[in-house]
C-alpha positions, -999 to +999 in steps of 0.1 A: +184-286-638+197-320-629+178-351-621+187-362-586+160-388-579+169-425-575+154-446-602+156-483-612+163-475-648+199-476-661+216-443-669+210-449-706+173-454-701+169-425-676+187-402-701+160-410-727+130-402-705+115-367-702+082-351-696+061-336-725+027-323-714+025-345-683+034-376-704+067-394-700+084-398-734+116-414-746+142-389-758+176-377-747+173-358-714+186-323-719+193-297-693+206-262-697+238-257-678+258-225-674+295-222-667+292-198-637+317-207-611+342-223-635+377-211-636+393-195-667+424-176-674+407-144-663+396-160-629+364-174-617+335-169-643+305-150-630+272-142-647+286-108-659+318-122-673+325-122-711+332-160-709+298-167-694+276-190-715+249-217-715+252-252-729+230-283-731+240-312-709+228-347-717+244-364-687+219-355-660+223-384-636+243-392-605+267-414-623+282-384-641+294-370-607+313-402-601+334-401-633+371-392-634+362-362-656+339-347-630+365-355-602+392-337-622+369-307-627+359-306-590+395-309-578+407-282-602+379-259-592+384-266-555+422-260-558+416-227-577+390-215-552+413-224-523+441-206-540+420-175-546+408-176-510+443-181-497+456-152-518+429-129-505+435-140-469+472-135-474+467-101-489+443-091-461+469-103-435+496-082-452+472-052-452+464-059-415+501-062-406+509-029-424+480-012-406+492-027-373+528-015-379+515+020-389+494+021-358+523+010-336+546+036-352+520+064-347+515+053-311+553+054-305+555+089-321+526+100-300+542+086-268+575+104-277+557+137-284+538+133-251+570+125-232+587+156-247+557+178-239+557+165-203+594+172-200+590+207-214+560+213-191+579+201-161+609+223-170+586+253-175+569+248-141+603+244-124+615+276-140+583+293-130+587+282-094+623+293-094+613+327-107+586+330-081+611+321-054+636+346-067+609+373-068+598+364-033+634+365-020+641+398-038+609+413-024+617+401+011+652+415+009+638+449-003+613+449+025+641+440+050+664+467+036+635+493+038+627+482+073+664+484+083+666+519+068+635+529+086+648+516+119+681+533+113+664+566+106+642+561+136+672+554+158+690+585+143+659+606+150+657+593+185+694+600+190+689+635+175+659+641+198+678+629+228+708+651+218+685+681+213+668+673+246+702+671+263+712+704+247+679+720+257+683+706+292+718+718+294+708+753+283+679+752+307+703+742+335+727+770+324+699+795+324+687+784+358+723+787+370+725+822+356+692+831+372+703+817+405+736+836+402+718+867+393+695+863+422+723+855+445+740+888+434+709+907+440+706+893+474+739+903+484 
């Protein structure tokens, strides 16, 4: 606890006044102060540190904070705190940079795998279309060959039928001629 009120007494007089059962008495003003927030070799002292302790402070007035000793303590603590904060910010920025680089590398690897997959997929589809086209062409050529064979057979059958019809007609004509000759011989 520190006295922060403005009074008209000198610092020596104010250091000797204190309350005792609602009466102001003259004695050295004592306050219990801990060292939490101070800096030691192990870092900043906290309430759970092994270096944490309480001590009695008799200089509980504003003039103490204007002394060179307090200024030195404040500057030292400020510089150590700034150093610790800067160190943590720097380490965090390093971690962030590493994370960013890892993410970038993973993204590039993913993009490469995706590109490779797209190329394989494109090649597969092209091969599939070529295969379909070849199958279609082979099927079409088989159909054309079969149709040509059927036409050829049909033409041969028609030719054979015409030939047989011509032979039959010729025999019929020969028979008719023989009948006519036979009838002509009978008439004579």
